[in-house]
C-alpha positions, 0 to 999 in steps of 0.5 A: 757735730751736735756734741755739747748742745743742750737741746732742752735749752734750745727748745725752751728758747724756741718756746719763749720766742713763739710766746713773745711773737704771739704777744707781739702780734696781739699787742700790735693788733690793739695799737691804733695809728693815725694818718693825716693829710691836707693839714688834717682835713683827712684823718684815717686810723688803722690798727697794727694789722693795717686794717682801716678802722676809721675815716674822717673827711672834712666836708669842704673836700666833698665837692672836689673829688680829685683832691679828696682822692689824692689826700685820702691816698696820702693819709691811708699810706701814712697810717699804713707806714706807721703800722708797718714801722711799729711792727718792724720795730717790735720784731727787731726788739724781739730778735734783739732780746734773744741776740744781745749783739743786735741791741748793741749791748753785747 
């Protein structure tokens, strides 16, 4: 069943995959994604782990709590989606580097 398999090469590929995954995680942590809503009246920044880093609210919204809540939720969700999309893209690119058929080149 395992005749002809090069386990040394398989082990090397797994080590490469682990190293790429670690590098991808570190790179993603350093990225910053900005979500906006209300025409930029609310801006939030999250890192690649979807952790909130910064929040900017236009002073004109401070008197309208309901509008503030709605716009804040929209901006946060926008930034989190950008972060998740970037993480998914990086994971796909990593997988494609090990399986050329995924990238459309093979």
